[in-house]
C-alpha positions in Angstrom: 0.1 0.1 0.1 3.0 2.4 0.2 2.9 2.8 -3.5 -0.6 3.9 -3.3 0.2 6.5 -0.6 3.0 7.8 -3.0 0.3 8.2 -5.8 -2.0 10.0 -3.4 0.6 12.7 -3.0 1.0 13.4 -6.8 -0.5 16.8 -7.7 -3.3 16.8 -10.3 -2.7 18.5 -13.7 -4.0 21.9 -14.8 -6.4 20.2 -17.2 -7.8 18.1 -14.1 -8.1 21.2 -12.1 -10.2 22.8 -14.7 -12.6 19.9 -14.9 -12.7 19.7 -11.0 -13.6 23.5 -11.0 -16.5 22.9 -13.3 -17.7 20.0 -11.1 -17.7 22.1 -8.0 -19.3 25.2 -9.7 -22.3 22.8 -10.7 -22.5 21.1 -7.3 -21.9 23.7 -4.6 -23.2 21.2 -1.9 -20.5 18.6 -2.9 -17.9 21.4 -2.5 -19.2 22.4 0.8 -19.2 18.7 2.0 -15.6 18.2 0.8 -14.2 21.4 2.3 -15.9 21.0 5.6 -14.5 17.4 6.1 -11.6 17.3 8.3 -11.0 13.5 7.4 -11.9 11.2 4.7 -14.3 9.4 6.7 -16.3 12.8 7.2 -16.1 13.3 3.4 -17.6 9.7 2.9 -20.4 10.2 5.4 -21.3 13.6 4.3 -21.7 12.5 0.7 -23.7 9.4 1.8 -26.0 11.6 3.9 -26.6 14.0 0.9 -27.3 11.2 -1.6 -29.6 8.8 0.5 -32.7 10.8 0.5 -32.7 10.8 -3.2 -32.5 7.0 -3.2 -35.7 6.9 -1.0 -37.6 8.9 -3.7 -37.9 5.8 -5.9 -38.9 2.6 -4.1 -37.6 0.4 -7.1 -34.2 2.2 -6.8 -34.1 1.5 -3.0 -35.0 -2.1 -3.6 -32.5 -2.5 -6.4 -29.7 -1.0 -4.4 -30.1 -3.2 -1.2 -31.2 -6.3 -3.1 -28.4 -8.8 -4.0 -30.4 -10.6 -6.8 -32.0 -7.9 -8.7 -34.6 -8.8 -11.3 -35.2 -7.2 -14.8 -38.5 -6.0 -13.5 -36.7 -3.5 -10.9 -34.1 -2.6 -13.5 -36.8 -1.5 -15.8 -38.3 0.7 -13.2 -34.9 2.6 -12.6 -34.9 6.3 -13.6 -31.9 7.9 -15.3 -30.9 9.8 -12.0 -31.3 6.6 -10.0 -28.4 5.2 -11.9 -26.3 8.0 -10.5 -27.6 7.6 -7.0 -26.9 3.9 -6.9 -23.4 4.4 -8.4 -22.4 6.9 -5.8 -23.6 4.9 -3.0 -21.8 2.0 -4.4 -18.6 4.0 -4.7 -18.8 4.9 -1.0 -19.7 1.3 0.0 -16.6 0.0 -1.8 -14.2 2.8 -0.9 -10.7 1.8 -0.3 -11.1 -1.8 -1.7 -8.3 -3.1 -3.9 -8.5 -5.8 -6.6 -5.8 -7.7 -8.6 -5.7 -6.0 -12.0 -4.4 -8.2 -14.9 -4.2 -4.9 -16.9 -1.1 -4.2 -14.7 -0.1 -7.7 -14.3 -2.0 -8.4 -11.1 -1.0 -5.4 -9.2 -3.6 -4.0 -7.0 -6.0 -1.4 -8.4 -7.7 0.7 -5.7 -11.1 2.5 -6.0 -11.5 5.5 -3.7 -13.2 8.2 -5.9 -14.5 10.3 -3.0 -11.0 10.3 -1.4 -9.6 11.4 -4.9 -12.2 14.3 -4.9 -11.4 15.3 -1.2 -7.7 15.2 -1.8 -7.8 17.3 -5.1 -10.3 19.9 -3.7 -8.4 20.5 -0.3 -4.8 19.9 -1.4 -4.6 19.7 -5.1 -3.2 16.2 -4.9 -4.4 12.5 -5.3 -2.9 11.7 -8.7 -6.3 11.3 -10.4 -6.3 11.9 -14.2 -8.5 14.0 -16.4 -10.5 10.8 -17.4 -11.3 10.3 -13.8 -12.7 13.8 -13.3 -14.6 13.8 -16.5 -16.3 10.6 -15.5 -17.1 12.2 -12.0 -18.3 15.4 -13.6 -20.8 13.4 -15.7 -21.8 11.3 -12.7 -22.9 14.4 -10.7 -24.7 15.9 -13.7 -26.7 12.7 -14.0 -27.5 12.9 -10.4 -28.5 16.7 -10.4 -30.5 16.2 -13.6 -28.5 18.5 -15.9 -27.2 15.4 -17.9 -30.3 13.8 -19.3 -30.8 10.7 -21.5 -32.4 11.6 -24.8 -32.6 8.3 -26.8 -31.9 8.9 -30.5 -34.9 9.0 -32.8 -35.4 6.2 -35.3 -34.5 8.5 -38.2 -31.1 9.1 -36.4 -30.3 5.5 -36.0 -31.2 4.9 -39.7 -28.9 7.8 -40.5 -25.9 6.2 -38.6 -26.7 2.9 -40.2 -26.5 4.5 -43.6 -23.0 5.7 -43.0 -21.7 2.2 -43.4 -21.9 0.5 -46.8 -21.8 -3.3 -47.2 -19.7 -5.7 -49.1 -22.7 -6.4 -51.4 -23.2 -2.7 -52.4 -22.3 -2.3 -56.1 -19.6 0.4 -55.5 -17.9 -1.8 -52.9 -18.0 -4.8 -55.2 -16.2 -2.7 -57.8 -13.6 -1.7 -55.3 -12.9 -5.3 -54.3 -12.5 -6.4 -58.0 -9.7 -3.7 -58.3 -8.2 -5.1 -55.0 -8.5 -8.6 -56.4 -6.8 -7.8 -59.6 -3.8 -6.0 -57.8 -3.3 -9.0 -55.6 -3.6 -11.5 -58.4 -1.0 -9.6 -60.5 1.4 -9.4 -57.5 1.0 -13.1 -56.8 1.5 -14.0 -60.6 4.8 -12.0 -60.6 6.1 -13.8 -57.5 5.0 -17.2 -58.8 6.7 -16.4 -62.2 9.9 -15.2 -60.5 10.0 -18.3 -58.2 9.7 -16.0 -55.2 7.0 -18.1 -53.8 6.7 -21.6 -55.0 4.2 -24.6 -54.9 3.8 -27.8 -56.5 0.1 -27.4 -57.1 0.0 -23.7 -57.9 2.6 -23.0 -60.5 2.7 -22.1 -64.2 4.1 -24.1 -67.0 6.8 -22.5 -69.2 4.5 -22.4 -72.3 1.8 -20.4 -70.5 1.2 -16.8 -71.8 -0.1 -14.0 -69.5 -3.6 -14.5 -70.5 -3.5 -18.1 -69.5 -1.7 -17.4 -66.3 -4.4 -14.8 -65.5 -7.1 -17.3 -66.3 -5.5 -19.9 -64.1 -5.2 -17.5 -61.1 -8.9 -16.7 -61.4 -9.5 -20.5 -61.2 -7.2 -20.7 -58.2 -8.9 -17.8 -56.5 -12.0 -20.0 -56.1 -10.0 -22.7 -54.4 -9.7 -22.1 -50.6 -6.4 -24.2 -50.4 -4.9 -21.5 -52.7 -5.6 -18.8 -50.1 -4.2 -20.9 -47.3 -1.1 -21.6 -49.4 -0.4 -18.1 -50.2 -1.5 -16.4 -46.9 0.7 -13.5 -45.9 3.1 -14.4 -43.1 5.3 -11.3 -42.7 4.9 -7.5 -42.3 6.7 -6.9 -45.6 4.4 -9.1 -47.6 1.3 -7.6 -45.9 2.5 -4.1 -46.8 3.5 -5.2 -50.2 -0.1 -6.9 -50.8 -1.7 -3.6 -49.6 0.3 -1.6 -52.1 2.7 -0.2 -49.6 -0.1 1.8 -48.1 0.7 1.1 -44.3 2.4 4.0 -42.7 5.9 3.8 -41.1 4.6 3.8 -37.4 2.2 0.8 -38.3 5.1 -1.1 -39.8 7.2 -0.4 -36.8 4.6 -2.2 -34.7 4.3 -5.1 -37.2 8.1 -5.5 -37.2 8.0 -5.6 -33.3 5.2 -8.1 -33.4 7.3 -10.5 -35.6 10.3 -10.1 -33.4 8.1 -11.0 -30.4 6.9 -14.0 -32.1 3.3 -13.2 -32.9 2.4 -14.9 -36.0 1.0 -13.5 -39.2 -1.7 -15.2 -41.2 -3.9 -13.3 -43.6 -5.2 -14.9 -46.8 -5.4 -13.0 -50.2 -9.2 -13.1 -50.4 -9.4 -11.4 -46.9 -6.8 -8.8 -47.8 -8.9 -7.9 -50.9 -11.5 -6.6 -48.4 -9.1 -3.9 -47.3 -9.1 -0.6 -49.1 -6.0 1.2 -50.1 -7.4 4.1 -52.1 -10.6 4.9 -50.4 -13.4 6.9 -52.1 -15.5 9.2 -50.2 -18.5 6.9 -49.8 -16.2 4.2 -48.0 -14.1 6.3 -45.7 -13.7 4.3 -42.5 -15.9 1.5 -43.7 -13.1 -1.2 -43.4 -11.9 -0.1 -39.9 -13.5 -3.1 -38.2 -11.7 -5.5 -40.7 -8.4 -3.6 -40.6 -8.2 -3.8 -36.7 -8.4 -7.6 -37.1 -5.4 -7.7 -39.4 -3.1 -4.9 -38.0 -1.7 -5.5 -34.5 -1.7 -2.9 -31.8 1.3 -1.6 -29.8 -0.4 -3.0 -26.6 -0.7 -6.5 -28.0 3.1 -6.3 -28.9 4.0 -5.0 -25.4 2.0 -7.7 -23.6 2.7 -10.8 -25.7 4.7 -13.1 -23.6 2.8 -12.0 -20.5 -0.8 -12.6 -21.7 -2.9 -14.8 -19.2 -6.0 -16.7 -19.9 -9.2 -14.5 -19.6 -11.6 -17.4 -19.1 -10.6 -19.5 -16.0 -12.5 -22.6 -17.1 -10.4 -22.7 -20.3 -7.6 -23.9 -18.0 -8.0 -27.5 -18.1 -6.2 -30.5 -16.6 -7.3 -34.1 -17.7 -9.2 -35.7 -14.9 -9.3 -32.5 -12.7 -12.2 -30.1 -12.3 -11.9 -26.9 -14.2 -13.0 -23.5 -12.7 -16.7 -24.4 -13.2 -16.2 -27.7 -11.5 -16.4 -29.8 -14.6 -14.1 -32.8 -14.9 -12.8 -33.1 -18.5 -11.0 -35.9 -20.1 -8.6 -33.8 -22.2 -7.9 -30.3 -23.9 -10.3 -31.2 -26.6 -13.3 -30.6 -24.5 -14.1 -27.1 -22.9 -17.1 -26.8 -20.7 -18.9 -24.0 -18.7 -22.6 -25.0 -18.6 -24.4 -28.2 -17.7 -26.0 -28.6 -21.1 -23.4 -27.8 -23.6 -19.6 -28.4 -24.1 -17.2 -27.3 -26.8 -15.4 -30.0 -28.8 -12.0 -29.1 -30.4 -10.7 -31.7 -32.9 -7.1 -32.8 -33.4 -7.2 -31.7 -37.0 -6.4 -28.7 -39.0 -9.7 -27.5 -37.3 -7.4 -26.3 -34.5 -6.2 -23.6 -36.9 -8.1 -20.7 -38.5 -8.4 -19.0 -41.8 -6.7 -16.1 -40.4 -5.6 -14.7 -37.1 -7.8 -12.0 -35.5 -5.7 -9.4 -33.6 -8.0 -9.6 -30.6 -8.1 -13.5 -30.5 -9.2 -14.8 -27.2 -6.7 -17.6 -27.4 -3.7 -15.3 -28.1 -2.1 -16.7 -24.7 -2.0 -20.1 -26.5 -0.2 -18.7 -29.4 2.5 -17.2 -27.2 2.9 -20.6 -25.6 3.1 -22.2 -29.1 0.1 -24.5 -28.5 -1.8 -22.9 -31.5 0.1 -21.9 -34.8 -0.5 -21.9 -38.4 1.8 -24.8 -39.5 -1.1 -26.5 -41.4 0.9 -29.6 -42.1 1.8 -30.2 -38.5 -1.9 -29.7 -37.4 -3.1 -32.6 -39.7 -4.6 -35.5 -37.5 -2.5 -38.3 -36.3 -3.4 -41.7 -37.0 -4.6 -42.2 -33.5 -7.3 -39.5 -33.9 -9.8 -41.9 -35.5 -9.4 -44.0 -32.3 -9.6 -41.2 -29.8 -12.4 -39.6 -31.4 -15.2 -41.9 -30.2 -13.5 -42.3 -26.8 -13.7 -38.6 -26.4 -17.3 -38.3 -27.5 -18.1 -40.8 -24.7 -17.9 -37.8 -22.4 -21.2 -36.6 -24.0 -22.7 -40.0 -24.0 -22.2 -40.7 -20.3 -23.1 -37.3 -19.2 -26.5 -36.7 -17.6 -27.1 -33.2 -18.9 -25.0 -32.7 -22.1 -27.5 -32.2 -25.0 -25.6 -29.6 -27.2 -22.2 -30.1 -28.8 -20.4 -27.2 -30.4 -17.7 -28.4 -32.8 -15.2 -25.5 -33.1 -11.5 -24.9 -32.8 -9.7 -22.9 -34.0 -12.2 -23.2 -36.9 -14.2 -26.3 -37.4 -14.5 -26.0 -41.2 -10.8 -25.8 -41.6 -10.9 -29.6 -41.2 -11.1 -31.4 -44.6 -14.4 -32.8 -46.0 -13.3 -36.2 -45.0 -12.3 -35.4 -41.4 -15.6 -33.3 -40.9 -17.8 -36.0 -42.3 -16.0 -38.6 -40.0 -16.5 -36.4 -36.9 -20.2 -35.8 -37.6 -20.6 -39.5 -38.3 -19.0 -40.3 -34.7 -21.3 -37.5 -33.2 -24.3 -39.4 -34.8 -23.2 -42.7 -33.5 -22.6 -41.2 -29.9 -26.2 -39.7 -30.1 -27.6 -43.1 -31.1 -25.9 -44.8 -28.3 -27.0 -42.2 -25.7 -30.5 -42.7 -26.8 -30.2 -46.5 -26.6 -28.6 -46.2 -23.1 -31.8 -44.4 -22.0 -33.9 -47.5 -22.7 -32.3 -49.1 -19.7 -32.8 -46.1 -17.2 -36.0 -45.5 -15.2 -38.2 -42.7 -16.3 -37.0 -40.4 -13.6 -33.4 -41.0 -14.2 -33.0 -40.6 -18.0 -30.0 -38.7 -19.3 -30.4 -35.7 -21.5 -30.3 -36.9 -25.3 -28.5 -34.8 -28.0 -30.8 -32.2 -29.5 -28.5 -29.7 -30.9 -25.2 -29.9 -33.0 -23.5 -26.7 -33.8 -20.4 -25.9 -35.8 -18.4 -22.8 -34.9 -16.6 -21.1 -38.0 -15.4 -17.7 -39.2 -14.8 -18.9 -42.9 -17.9 -17.4 -44.3 -16.2 -14.1 -43.7 -12.5 -15.2 -43.7 -12.6 -17.7 -46.7 -16.0 -18.3 -48.2 -14.5 -20.3 -50.8 -14.3 -23.2 -48.3 -18.2 -23.5 -48.3 -18.5 -25.8 -51.2 -21.5 -27.8 -52.6 -19.6 -30.9 -51.3 -19.5 -29.6 -47.9 -23.2 -28.7 -48.1 -24.0 -32.3 -49.1 -22.1 -33.6 -46.1 -24.2 -31.3 -43.7 -27.3 -32.0 -45.4 -26.9 -35.8 -45.2 -25.9 -35.6 -41.7 -29.0 -33.5 -40.8 -31.3 -36.0 -42.6 -30.1 -39.1 -40.5 -29.6 -37.2 -37.3 -33.1 -35.7 -37.5 -34.5 -39.2 -37.3 -33.0 -39.9 -34.0 -34.2 -36.8 -32.3 -31.6 -34.1 -33.0 -33.8 -31.0 -33.7 -31.3 -28.1 -34.2 -28.5 -27.8 -36.6 -26.5 -24.5 -36.3 -23.6 -23.1 -38.2 -22.3 -20.4 -35.7 -20.2 -18.0 -37.6 -18.4 -14.7 -36.8 -19.0 -11.8 -39.1 -17.7 -8.5 -37.7 -18.6 -5.9 -40.2 -21.2 -5.3 -43.0 -18.1 -4.8 -45.3 -17.4 -8.6 -44.6 -20.7 -9.5 -46.2 -19.7 -10.0 -49.9 -21.2 -11.8 -52.8 -19.0 -14.7 -51.9 -20.1 -14.7 -48.3 -23.8 -14.5 -49.4 -23.2 -17.5 -51.6 -21.5 -19.6 -48.8 -24.4 -18.8 -46.4 -27.0 -19.8 -49.1 -25.1 -23.3 -49.3 -25.4 -23.5 -45.6 -29.0 -22.8 -45.4 -29.9 -25.1 -48.3 -28.1 -27.9 -46.4 -30.9 -27.5 -43.7 -28.5 -25.9 -41.1 -29.5 -22.5 -39.6 -26.8 -19.8 -39.6 -26.3 -17.5 -36.5 -23.8 -14.8 -35.9 -21.5 -13.8 -33.0 -20.1 -10.4 -33.1 -17.2 -9.1 -31.2 -18.0 -5.6 -30.1 -14.6 -4.0 -30.8 -14.2 -0.2 -30.7 -14.5 0.0 -34.5 -17.6 -2.2 -34.4 -19.1 -0.2 -31.7 -19.4 3.0 -33.8 -22.9 4.4 -33.7 -25.0 2.3 -36.3 -22.3 0.0 -37.2 -23.8 -3.1 -35.4 -27.3 -2.2 -36.4 -26.3 -2.1 -40.1 -24.5 -5.5 -39.6 -27.8 -7.0 -38.3 -29.6 -5.8 -41.1 -27.3 -7.0 -43.8 -27.0 -10.4 -42.1 -30.8 -10.7 -42.0 -30.9 -9.8 -45.7 -28.8 -13.0 -46.4 -30.6 -15.3 -44.1 -28.3 -15.0 -40.9 -29.7 -14.7 -37.4 -27.8 -12.6 -34.9 -27.0 -14.5 -31.7 -24.5 -12.7 -29.5 -22.8 -9.3 -29.3 -19.7 -10.0 -27.1 -17.7 -7.4 -25.2 -14.0 -7.7 -26.1 -12.3 -10.3 -23.9 -8.9 -9.9 -22.4 -6.7 -7.4 -20.5 -4.2 -4.7 -21.7 -3.3 -6.8 -24.8 -6.7 -6.0 -26.2 -7.1 -2.4 -24.8 -6.8 -1.0 -28.4 -9.9 -2.9 -29.5 -11.8 -2.8 -26.1 -15.2 -1.0 -26.0 -16.4 -0.3 -22.5 -19.4 -2.3 -21.2 -21.3 1.0 -20.8 -21.1 1.3 -24.6 -22.6 -2.3 -25.0 -25.4 -1.3 -22.7 -26.0 2.0 -24.7 -26.1 0.2 -27.9 -28.6 -2.4 -26.7 -30.8 0.3 -25.3 -30.6 2.9 -28.0 -29.9 1.3 -31.2 -30.9 -2.4 -31.0 -34.3 -1.3 -29.7 -35.1 -0.5 -33.4 -35.3 -4.2 -34.1 -37.3 -5.3 -31.3 -39.7 -8.2 -32.1 -43.2 -8.2 -30.6 -43.8 -11.0 -28.2 -46.6 -12.5 -30.2 -44.3 -13.3 -32.9 -41.8 -15.2 -30.8 -43.3 -18.5 -31.6 -42.7 -17.7 -35.3 -39.0 -17.0 -34.4 -38.7 -20.3 -32.6 -39.7 -22.1 -35.8 -36.8 -20.6 -37.8 -34.2 -22.9 -36.1 -36.1 -25.9 -37.6 -36.5 -24.7 -41.2 -33.5 -22.9 -42.4 -34.6 -22.8 -46.0 -37.3 -20.4 -45.1 -35.3 -18.2 -42.7 -34.8 -15.4 -45.3 -38.4 -15.5 -46.4 -39.8 -15.4 -42.9 -37.6 -12.9 -41.5 -38.2 -10.6 -44.5 -42.0 -10.9 -44.0 -41.7 -10.2 -40.2 -39.4 -7.2 -40.9 -41.9 -5.9 -43.5 -45.0 -6.5 -41.3 -43.6 -4.4 -38.4 -41.4 -2.0 -40.4 -38.2 -3.3 -38.6 -34.9 -2.6 -40.3 -33.4 -5.7 -38.7 -34.4 -8.3 -36.1 -32.8 -7.9 -32.7 -32.3 -11.7 -31.8 -28.9 -11.2 -30.2 -27.8 -10.6 -26.5 -25.1 -8.2 -25.6 -23.0 -9.9 -23.1 -19.4 -10.4 -21.7 -17.9 -13.9 -21.2 -17.0 -13.7 -17.5 -13.4 -14.5 -16.4 -15.2 -16.8 -14.0 -17.9 -19.0 -15.3 -20.4 -18.1 -18.1 -21.8 -15.0 -19.8 -23.5 -12.1 -18.3 -24.2 -8.2 -18.7 -25.7 -8.0 -15.3 -23.3 -5.6 -13.5 -23.0 -2.5 -11.3 -20.0 -0.1 -11.5 -18.8 -0.2 -7.9 -15.6 1.7 -8.4 -13.2 3.8 -10.6 -9.5 4.0 -10.7 -7.5 7.2 -10.7 -7.2 6.8 -14.4 -11.0 6.7 -15.0 -11.1 3.0 -15.7 -14.3 1.6 -14.3 -14.5 -1.3 -11.9 -17.5 -3.5 -12.5 -19.1 -6.1 -10.3 -20.9 -8.7 -12.3 -23.5 -11.2 -11.3 -24.0 -14.6 -13.2 -26.8 -14.8 -15.7 -29.5 -16.4 -13.6 -31.8 -17.0 -16.6 -29.9 -20.1 -17.6 -28.6 -23.3 -16.0 -25.2 -23.1 -14.4 -22.7 -25.2 -12.6 -23.7 -25.2 -8.9 -20.2 -23.7 -8.2 -21.5 -20.2 -9.1 -23.3 -20.3 -5.7 -19.9 -20.4 -4.0 -18.0 -18.0 -6.4 -20.0 -15.0 -5.7 -19.7 -11.8 -7.8 -17.0 -11.3 -10.4 -15.0 -8.3 -10.5 -13.8 -6.8 -13.8 -11.5 -3.8 -14.2 -12.0 -2.3 -17.6 -8.8 -1.7 -19.6 -9.4 2.0 -20.7 -11.6 4.9 -19.5 -14.5 6.2 -21.3 -12.7 9.3 -22.1 -9.9 7.3 -23.7 -12.6 5.4 -25.7 -14.3 8.5 -27.0 -10.8 9.8 -27.9 -10.2 6.7 -29.8 -13.8 7.0 -31.6 -13.0 10.7 -32.5 -9.6 9.4 -34.1 -12.0 7.2 -36.3 -13.8 10.3 -37.3 -16.8 10.0 -35.0 -18.7 12.8 -33.3 -18.2 12.2 -29.5 -21.4 14.2 -28.8 -23.4 11.4 -30.3 -22.2 9.1 -27.5 -22.7 11.5 -24.6 -25.2 9.2 -22.8 -22.6 6.6 -22.4 -21.2 7.8 -19.0 -24.6 7.2 -17.5 -24.9 3.6 -18.5 -23.4 2.3 -15.0 -25.7 -0.6 -14.6 -26.3 -3.6 -17.0 -28.9 -6.3 -17.0 -28.5 -9.5 -19.2 -31.2 -9.6 -21.8 -33.5 -12.5 -22.0 -32.6 -15.3 -24.7 -34.9 -15.4 -27.6 -37.1 -18.5 -27.5 -35.5 -19.8 -30.7 -32.1 -20.3 -28.9 -33.7 -22.3 -26.1 -33.5 -26.1 -26.2 -36.2 -28.3 -27.4 -38.1 -30.1 -24.5 -38.1 -33.8 -23.9 -41.1 -36.1 -23.4 -39.4 -37.5 -20.3 -37.9 -35.8 -17.3 -34.1 -35.5 -17.2 -32.3 -36.8 -14.3 -31.5 -34.1 -11.8 -27.9 -35.8 -11.1 -25.1 -33.9 -12.3 -22.2 -36.1 -13.7 -18.7 -35.2 -14.4 -18.8 -32.5 -11.7 -16.7 -31.9 -8.6 -17.2 -28.9 -6.4 
């Protein structure tokens, strides 16, 4: 704590003084309390006495503040000023508490905002930064009523959406054709000059330029070509982008290579990045670009990155953080009903490396890589596969398997078909096992199969008619044994990623009888006003249902792409509301998961009937660094840098491991202040005044799941016994 005392003695800056003066001018009672307080305790008590009467003005706010398990009903009754009242009281209740902060490698971060104000007002010290004082200024404005929440009008949200073109707009298609031509010409030259070589992708000596160009066009439609010629160095990346990367960016990329961060960007995906951007597309590809270009923070932290999700740390035969006992690294599990299955195939790799990848800590340990030859399955995989799937067979609650990686569709057709066949065999045996069990002790049978992939965006050439046939045949036979939901779970980040190739790939998947749902990571670039709403619209247009909008996971390594949770709540309450589906139509929505071929038709009809630009079928949430997903939180603290400290509760609307009853609440310290976030958006060309209500969103409540994402019911009662669990 000596270091904290040292920080307390640091003088605040001139800029901080000016913000503080404004805060005091607007709140003379606060200034009087602070100046009359001889000690910090007096300052805390005086502030509490001032705030408490306001809490009692709204019974719902009073119940919410004192209740440990708040309901959505109470949450909906909170007034805008109640958010501020509850936050100030929470700041006082948690004053002086210290939490390990992985953004600073586990050092303690202390929340003491009233102390920071008291020290600054009376002594000009405390070391608090301008971002802290701006957050506090907005907090007391919200409390005194001068900072009001005025939700944007529908016309405003539509205007924001229209700022973003999609990859299926004719002007953008033409841009991409030019990018593709430039990349093809460059690769032709490198193949000709033997700078890059491949037995499969090479020219014969008698071929002329026209024939070579025709051959390149043929190869462009082959996903293996893109994997073979993926960019693996900063120099090649810059050359493929026509040397358009600035020196500062290149310096970061060189440092990333020296640190051991892999590069892997395929030519198709690079063709989505603009180098000469016309007016209509300025800033449109930023959400894509931040996936390809690494940040200084990532480079600095690489080698010290720790796993965000504790239950991802597995040791065979021992319980993970959620209490589940797992047989190997191939299976990850958080919830009773579902487990992730990661194959020992090329499916452990991806079609590219996302800069904010949640498994970057595995890349730094060398467990994940892009050596596709070494990732091919060993001979023993065929023997291990059914043994691993026995975990699902003999578990009392598992009914949903998510085949992912890496990227599940990076597996070859042969390997994927084999895995699906074994999943089918496991599901049959699990069903047969139940014939021997009493009615009150039957195990959950498999009702949902999902495949996780980013390839419709990264490498749509992989989605072939042959793949569609494998998926279709599996669905036909699996439906007969009671599996009811077949879902391709993809990750499309930007409307600019939805190209004609992506649209075609999605249609192949829909025609195979599998529904396609999307998970979006709410990066800073993706969080711009209207961007996510536009993505929902474009995805609905091609038959994709939105499923989750995730807050960026990770600590300082992802701070460049992190968008504060307040922005996630703001987006859900101010932009996503535009696509809210009437409850009387929820039954129709539920039917979509069973009839993928009619998803486009039915969603279009629904949108037209209610004049909805998109269907808001996703939930804004964060994967907790404990167990599960949630956006139920209260802002209980703030650091001297203005980084908010959030206290999360688990999502009580779904089943969990009983361990959550022992874990208590989860503390998360955000990696940037809201002021830093707004500065970043301004650098992207955004008008920060359009985000001004963001400071007030200090409380979140997890949205209910849409009925279509619920599990189908059984004709029997599932055993209450929890297997493979050790608390």
